[in-house]
Structure formats: C-alpha cells, structure tokens
C-alpha positions as CSV (number, residue, x, y, z in Angstrom):
1,M,12.0,-37.4,-69.6
2,V,10.8,-35.3,-66.3
3,R,13.1,-32.7,-65.8
4,V,13.5,-31.9,-61.7
5,R,14.0,-28.1,-61.3
6,P,16.8,-27.4,-58.6
7,R,15.6,-26.3,-55.2
8,T,16.0,-22.4,-54.9
9,T,16.5,-20.6,-51.7
10,N,14.1,-17.4,-51.0
11,T,16.6,-15.4,-49.7
12,R,14.6,-12.4,-49.9
13,A,12.0,-14.0,-47.3
14,K,14.8,-15.2,-45.1
15,A,16.2,-11.4,-45.2
16,S,12.8,-10.4,-44.1
17,R,12.7,-12.2,-41.1
18,S,13.6,-10.7,-37.9
19,P,16.8,-12.5,-36.1
20,R,15.3,-14.7,-33.2
21,K,15.9,-13.3,-29.8
22,P,17.4,-15.6,-27.4
23,Q,15.3,-16.8,-24.4
24,G,15.6,-14.8,-21.1
25,T,14.8,-11.5,-19.5
26,A,17.4,-9.1,-21.1
27,S,14.4,-6.9,-22.3
28,R,12.8,-6.9,-19.4
29,A,13.3,-4.5,-16.5
30,R,15.7,-6.2,-13.9
31,K,14.5,-6.6,-10.6
32,P,16.7,-5.5,-7.7
33,K,18.1,-8.3,-5.7
34,L,17.7,-8.7,-2.0
35,V,19.8,-7.4,0.5
36,D,21.1,-8.9,3.5
37,D,20.1,-8.1,7.1
38,E,22.8,-5.9,7.8
39,V,21.7,-3.7,4.9
40,V,18.0,-3.8,6.1
41,N,19.2,-2.6,9.3
42,R,21.1,0.5,7.9
43,Q,18.2,1.2,5.8
44,L,15.9,1.5,8.7
45,R,18.3,4.0,10.7
46,R,18.3,6.0,7.5
47,L,14.7,6.0,7.5
48,A,14.5,6.7,11.1
49,R,16.9,9.9,10.6
50,A,14.9,10.9,7.7
51,Y,11.4,10.6,9.4
52,P,12.2,10.6,13.2
53,Q,8.5,11.0,14.1
54,P,6.3,9.5,11.5
55,Q,2.8,9.9,11.8
56,C,-0.3,8.7,9.9
57,E,-1.6,11.2,7.8
58,L,-5.3,10.5,7.7
59,V,-6.6,13.4,10.4
60,H,-8.8,11.8,12.9
61,H,-9.4,12.5,16.6
62,S,-10.4,8.8,17.9
63,P,-10.0,5.4,17.1
64,F,-13.3,5.5,15.4
65,E,-12.5,8.3,13.1
66,L,-9.3,6.7,12.2
67,L,-10.9,3.6,11.3
68,I,-13.6,4.9,9.3
69,A,-11.1,7.4,7.5
70,T,-8.8,4.2,6.6
71,I,-12.0,2.4,4.9
72,L,-12.5,5.6,2.7
73,S,-9.0,5.7,1.9
74,A,-9.1,2.4,-0.5
75,Q,-7.9,3.5,-3.9
76,C,-8.2,7.2,-2.8
77,T,-5.5,9.8,-1.7
78,D,-5.4,11.1,2.1
79,V,-5.7,14.4,1.2
80,T,-9.2,13.7,-0.5
81,V,-10.4,11.7,2.5
82,N,-9.3,14.6,4.9
83,K,-11.3,17.0,2.9
84,V,-14.2,14.7,3.3
85,T,-14.0,13.7,6.8
86,P,-14.8,17.1,8.4
87,M,-18.2,17.0,7.4
88,L,-18.5,13.3,7.8
89,F,-18.0,13.4,11.4
90,S,-19.5,16.7,12.0
91,R,-23.0,15.0,11.0
92,Y,-22.3,11.7,12.4
93,P,-19.8,12.2,15.3
94,D,-19.5,8.4,16.6
95,A,-20.3,4.9,15.7
96,N,-24.0,5.3,17.3
97,A,-24.7,8.3,14.8
98,L,-23.5,6.7,11.7
99,A,-25.1,3.4,12.5
100,L,-28.5,5.1,12.1
101,A,-27.3,7.3,9.0
102,D,-29.4,6.8,5.7
103,P,-26.6,5.5,3.3
104,A,-28.1,7.4,0.6
105,Q,-27.0,10.6,2.6
106,V,-23.6,9.3,3.5
107,E,-22.8,8.7,-0.2
108,T,-23.3,12.3,-0.9
109,I,-20.7,13.2,1.4
110,V,-18.2,10.1,0.5
111,R,-18.6,10.8,-3.3
112,P,-15.4,12.5,-3.7
113,T,-13.6,9.5,-2.5
114,G,-14.7,7.1,-5.2
115,F,-16.8,3.9,-5.2
116,F,-18.6,6.1,-3.0
117,R,-21.8,3.6,-2.8
118,V,-19.7,0.6,-1.7
119,K,-17.9,3.0,0.7
120,A,-20.9,4.6,2.3
121,K,-22.7,1.3,2.6
122,N,-19.4,-0.4,4.2
123,I,-18.9,2.3,7.0
124,V,-22.5,2.2,8.0
125,A,-22.6,-1.5,8.2
126,C,-19.3,-1.2,10.1
127,A,-20.6,1.2,12.7
128,R,-24.0,-0.9,13.1
129,M,-21.5,-3.9,13.8
130,L,-19.5,-1.9,16.5
131,C,-22.7,-0.9,18.4
132,E,-24.1,-4.3,17.9
133,R,-20.9,-6.3,18.9
134,H,-18.6,-3.9,20.6
135,G,-20.6,-1.5,22.7
136,C,-19.9,1.1,19.9
137,K,-15.9,0.8,20.5
138,V,-13.4,-0.2,18.0
139,P,-12.1,-3.3,19.1
140,R,-8.2,-4.1,19.6
141,T,-7.6,-7.5,18.1
142,M,-7.2,-8.2,14.5
143,P,-9.7,-11.2,14.2
144,E,-12.5,-8.7,15.5
145,L,-11.4,-6.1,13.2
146,L,-11.3,-8.2,10.2
147,E,-15.0,-9.2,10.8
148,L,-15.9,-5.5,10.3
149,P,-17.2,-4.8,6.6
150,G,-14.7,-3.1,4.5
151,V,-11.9,-4.0,6.7
152,A,-8.7,-5.9,5.4
153,R,-5.3,-6.3,7.0
154,K,-4.2,-3.0,5.8
155,T,-7.1,-1.3,7.5
156,A,-6.6,-3.3,10.8
157,N,-3.0,-2.8,11.1
158,V,-3.4,1.1,10.5
159,V,-5.8,1.1,13.3
160,L,-4.0,-1.1,15.7
161,G,-0.5,0.4,15.1
162,T,-1.9,4.0,14.9
163,A,-4.8,4.2,17.5
164,F,-3.5,1.7,20.0
165,G,0.2,1.1,19.0
166,I,-0.3,-2.5,19.0
167,A,2.2,-3.9,16.4
168,E,0.2,-7.0,14.8
169,G,1.4,-6.6,11.4
170,V,3.1,-4.3,8.7
171,V,0.8,-1.9,6.7
172,V,1.3,-2.8,3.0
173,D,-0.2,0.0,0.9
174,T,1.2,0.8,-2.5
175,H,4.1,2.8,-1.6
176,V,5.1,-0.2,0.6
177,L,4.7,-2.7,-1.8
178,R,6.6,-0.7,-4.3
179,N,9.6,0.4,-2.3
180,A,10.1,-2.3,0.1
181,A,10.9,-4.1,-3.5
182,R,13.0,-1.3,-4.5
183,L,14.8,-1.3,-1.5
184,G,15.5,-5.1,-1.7
185,I,13.9,-6.0,1.5
186,A,11.4,-8.4,0.0
187,R,9.9,-8.9,-3.5
188,E,6.6,-9.6,-3.6
189,D,3.5,-8.6,-6.0
190,N,0.7,-9.7,-3.5
191,P,0.1,-7.4,-0.4
192,V,-0.4,-10.0,1.9
193,K,2.8,-12.0,0.8
194,M,4.6,-8.8,1.1
195,E,3.5,-8.2,4.5
196,Q,4.7,-11.9,5.7
197,A,7.9,-11.2,4.1
198,L,8.6,-8.0,5.8
199,M,7.4,-9.3,9.2
200,T,10.2,-11.8,9.0
201,R,12.9,-9.0,8.0
202,I,11.8,-6.2,10.0
203,P,12.1,-6.1,13.6
204,R,8.7,-6.3,15.5
205,N,9.5,-3.1,17.3
206,R,9.8,-1.5,14.1
207,W,6.9,-2.6,12.1
208,I,4.3,0.4,13.0
209,D,7.2,3.2,12.4
210,F,8.5,1.2,9.4
211,S,5.2,1.3,7.5
212,H,4.6,5.2,8.3
213,Q,8.3,6.2,7.1
214,L,8.1,4.2,3.9
215,I,5.0,5.4,2.9
216,L,5.8,9.2,3.6
217,H,9.2,8.3,1.7
218,G,7.0,7.3,-1.2
219,R,5.1,10.4,-1.0
220,R,7.9,12.5,-0.9
221,I,11.0,11.2,-2.7
222,C,10.7,7.4,-4.0
223,F,7.7,8.2,-6.5
224,A,6.5,5.6,-8.9
225,R,7.3,6.8,-12.1
226,K,10.5,8.9,-11.3
227,P,12.1,8.4,-7.9
228,A,14.3,11.2,-6.9
229,C,17.5,9.2,-6.2
230,D,19.5,12.3,-6.5
231,R,18.2,13.5,-2.7
232,C,17.2,10.1,-1.4
233,P,18.8,9.3,1.8
234,L,18.6,5.5,1.3
235,A,20.4,5.9,-2.1
236,P,23.7,4.4,-0.6
237,D,22.3,1.4,0.6
238,C,19.2,1.0,-2.5
239,P,19.8,-1.7,-5.0
240,S,17.7,0.2,-7.4
241,A,19.1,3.6,-6.9
242,E,20.1,5.6,-10.0
243,V,22.4,8.6,-8.9
244,G,24.8,10.5,-10.9
C-alpha cells in the first residue's frame, strides 16, 4: 500500500513574501490638476505685479548679439554666457566678423559654456548664413530663423520677442516647462507640446512677458528642488503650493 503524504503549507515562505501592492499611482508624486481660465488670469495678474518689467537676462546690444548669446545659453546659465560674450563680441562685433572667424579660436572663448566645439561651429556657421542670405542682419520671421545653425524654436522665440517685440510663440526653457506644470496651466513633458499648450491658454499679447516672468520666477522663488512657496506671490492660486 502506497501512503500519500498530506500536502503541507509553507507558512514561512508565505510570510516572507511582501504583500502585493495595489495597482495605481499612490506611490508616485501626484501631478497638479489643470486650473481653469479664471485662475490662469489671476496667475497672470500676480506675475505682472511681481515682475512688472521683465527683461531677458542675457546681456546684449543688438539682435545679432542676442541671437549668438541665446545659442550659447543652451544647457548653460545666463550668468556664464554673460561672462563669455564681452570677449567674444569685442573680437567679433558683428555677423561679418564672426563669419570669417577661425572656429578653433572661437572655441577657446566659448569653452566655459559647455559643448564648446558644437557651439563654436554653430555660431560661426550661423553668422555665415546671416551674411549669405540676409545681408548680415538677423531675420524677423520664424521660418528664416529656424534655418540658422543652432537655432530651434526657443532661440527663435527669444530673438523675435526680445529683439523685435514679435509674439510668434512662447519661450519654453526648463523654468517655464517646470513651473507652467506646477501652476496647472499646462502639463506637458515636451517643450514643443508645452509651447503649443501655453499658446492656447495664455493671451497672445502676454506671450513675451509671460515667458520672461516665469523664467525670473523660476530663478528667484520656484526652484526645481525646493520651491520657496512660503514667500511666493502665486501661492494662493497654485495647486502645487505647500505653505504652512
């Protein structure tokens, strides 16, 4: 006769297993909800009071200098760019001079901005194209600017808005991308999609100032790691604010 051993339960193995977590996003950081148009308008008024005369912090004296400085500012702070451009523009004061420059010599000047070889190549090529196609002048249209080496929508929007007062789009840098989401105005991870979303929510006559104001706000109060919500003028209308 064959004896059948009773089936035993391995209680120790079961006890060692961690309980299964329910599906969902409870452990993830909750994204702020999108606010309605009335709240957006209040946020815009608060930004205008906090930063009544917003300016681009890249030091420049001409559209050409602004264009080159903005190209250099990619993945670099404005403070660093402002330390580099005085020497750059003293040696190459206009597009014609920069177009004739030796890229290797330009590299030594723009090295502190990072990715200096690519940036030196781009700004020299950009200057050459300005002289070949635009009489050494900076064009005033988005399509023409986007043809220039080193220029994408962010750079083009900076130049059009700051140098010419043309509101063709919204400048979306890391500060705008982060803080527009925190404020619940739009929630996009991609700068291009964020710009498209902001253009539908922000009145066109506010596009230029809004970008400058949100950039300044990101540099002074709404920091990436630890925003200073306790002294933020937008806190009453911010779904991400943590005050008190």
